[in-house]
PAROKOL-569704 format. One record per atom (N, C-alpha, C): x, y, z; residue in three letters. Coordinates in steps of 0.05 Angstrom, whole numbers, plus 5000, padded with zeros to 4 digits. Layout:
N
XYZALA ...
REM end
This chain:
110
327122849289MET 326522739263MET 325122469268MET 322822439257LYS 321422179260LYS 322221989237LYS 323021749245LEU 323821549226LEU 321321389218LEU 320821379193ASN 318521239182ASN 319220949178ASN 317920769192ILE 318520479189ILE 317820379161ILE 315720499149LYS 315020419122LYS 317320479103LYS 318620699107ALA 320920769089ALA 323220569092ALA 323720489117ALA 325920299122ALA 325320029109ALA 322819929113VAL 322119669103VAL 321919669073VAL 320719879061LEU 320619889032LEU 323319919020LEU 325120069033SER 327920089023SER 329219819023SER 328919669045ALA 330119399046ALA 328819209026ALA 326319259020PHE 324919089000PHE 326019138973PHE 326719378966VAL 327719448939VAL 330619358936VAL 332319428955LEU 335119348955LEU 336019278983LEU 336619028988PRO 337518949014PRO 339919119023PRO 339719239047GLY 341719409058GLY 340819699059GLY 339019779041LEU 338020049041LEU 336420119066LEU 334919929076GLY 333419969101GLY 335220009124GLY 337519879125GLN 339419919147GLN 340620199145GLN 341120299121ILE 342220569118ILE 340120769127ILE 337520729120VAL 335420899129VAL 335220899159VAL 335720669172ASN 335620649201ASN 338120749215ASN 340120839199GLY 342520949211GLY 344720749215GLY 344320499206LYS 346420289208LYS 347920279182LYS 349620479177LYS 350820509151LYS 352720279144LYS 354420199163LEU 356319989157LEU 354919729150LEU 352919649166LYS 351419409160LYS 350019429133LYS 348919669127GLY 347619709102GLY 349419679078GLY 351819809079PHE 353719779057PHE 354719499054PHE 355019349076LEU 355919079075LEU 353818899061LEU 351318939068LEU 349118789055LEU 348918859025LEU 349219109019ILE 349119188990ILE 351419058975ILE 353719058987THR 356118938974THR 355618638970THR 354618498990LEU 354118208988LEU 352018158966LEU 349918308965VAL 347818268944VAL 349018318917VAL 350618528914ASN 351918578888ASN 353818348879ASN 355218238898ILE 357018008892ILE 355317778882ILE 353117708896PHE 351417498888PHE 350317548860PHE 349517788854ILE 348417858828ILE 350517828806ILE 352917928811LEU 355117908791LEU 355917618786LEU 356117458806VAL 356817178802VAL 354617028787VAL 352117088793ALA 349816968778ALA 349917058749ALA 350617308744LEU 350817408717LEU 353117268702LEU 355217208716ALA 357417058704ALA 356516778696ALA 354916648712PHE 353816378705PHE 352116398680PHE 350416608679VAL 348716638655VAL 350316688630VAL 352316858632ILE 354016918608ILE 355516668600ILE 356516518619LYS 358016268613LYS 356116068600LYS 353616058610GLY 351715868599GLY 350815938571GLY 350916198564MET 350016278538MET 352016228516MET 354416158524GLY 356616108504GLY 355815908483GLY 354915668490PRO 354215478469PRO 351915568451PRO 350015708463LEU 347815818447LEU 348816018427LEU 350516198435LEU 351516408417LEU 353216288395LEU 354816088402ILE 356515948381ILE 354715818361ILE 352615678369THR 350815548351THR 349415748333THR 348515968344VAL 347116168328VAL 349116298308VAL 351516358317LYS 353516498301LYS 354316318277LYS 354416058281SER 355315878260SER 353015818240SER 350615918246GLY 348415888227GLY 346815638232GLY 347415488253GLY 345915238259GLY 343315298273GLY 341715088275THR 339215118289THR 339615068318THR 338115198335VAL 338515188364VAL 336514978375VAL 337614778389ASP 336014588404ASP 336014688433ASP 333914818441VAL 333814938467VAL 334114728489VAL 332914498486GLY 333114288506GLY 336014208511GLY 337614168490SER 340314088494SER 342014308506SER 341414558498VAL 342914788509VAL 342314808539VAL 339814778547LEU 339114798575LEU 340414568591LEU 340414328579GLU 341714098593GLU 344714148596GLU 345914258576GLN 348814318577GLN 349414528599GLN 347714738600VAL 348014948620VAL 347614828648VAL 345714658651ARG 345214528677ARG 347614358686ARG 348714208668GLN 351014048674GLN 353514218681GLN 353914428667GLN 356214598672GLN 356014748698GLN 353514838705GLY 353114998729GLY 353214838754GLY 352714588754GLY 352614428778GLY 350514538797GLY 351114568822GLY 349214678841GLY 349714978846GLY 351615098832GLY 352315378837GLY 350015568835GLY 348615568813PRO 346415768810PRO 344215728832PRO 343715478839ARG 341715428860ARG 342615548886ARG 345115508893TRP 346115618919TRP 346215918918TRP 346816028895LEU 346816318892LEU 344116438897LEU 342116308886LEU 339316398889LEU 338416368918LEU 339116148931ILE 338416108959ILE 339816318976ILE 342416358971GLY 344016558987GLY 342916838984GLY 342116908959PHE 341017178954PHE 338417208970PHE 336617008970PHE 334117038984PHE 334517039014PHE 336516899024VAL 337116899053VAL 338017179061VAL 339817299045ILE 340817569051ILE 338517769049ILE 336817739029TRP 334517919025TRP 332617899048TRP 331917659057ALA 330117619080ALA 331317729105ALA 333917679110TYR 335217789133TYR 335118089134TYR 335818219111ALA 335818509109ALA 333018619114ALA 331018499104LEU 328318589107LEU 327418569136LEU 327918339149ILE 327118309177ILE 328818479195ILE 331418509189ASP 333118669205ASP 332418969204ASP 331519059180ALA 330719339178ALA 328219389194ALA 326519189197LEU 324119219213LEU 324719199243LEU 326319009251VAL 326818959279VAL 328919139291VAL 331119189277ASP 333419339288ASP 333219629281ASP 331119759288ARG 330720039282ARG 331020199307ARG 331820449305PRO 332020619329PRO 329320649343PRO 329320649369LYS 326920689384LYS 326320989387LYS 323921059381LEU 323121339384LEU 321221369407LEU 320821609417ASP 319021659440ASP 316121579434ASP 315321609409ASP 312521549404ASP 312121259393ASP 314321089393ASP 314020809386ASP 312820659410ASP 311220459403GLU 310020289425GLU 310720009420GLU 
REM end
């Protein structure tokens, strides 16, 4: 069975960890998928928490001052969302490079 490197790289590009599964590194792939999902869920929690003041203002019939809502979200979040984004991209880059480099060697590979 010939392993297509394009399939592994494109899989890793779509979902970090999928390229490792295509390459036969199932444990590493499932670990990367789990980490990416944790990052996404925590980021979603930050978004939902930040939308609280906006939803309360809209529900009470008041006008929404987007600038003040964004400032409030920024103050509440601290550096958390920024570190989540950096961590996600580090994992994504690692998975993409690893899917390319750590692939099984085939007889017709050069």
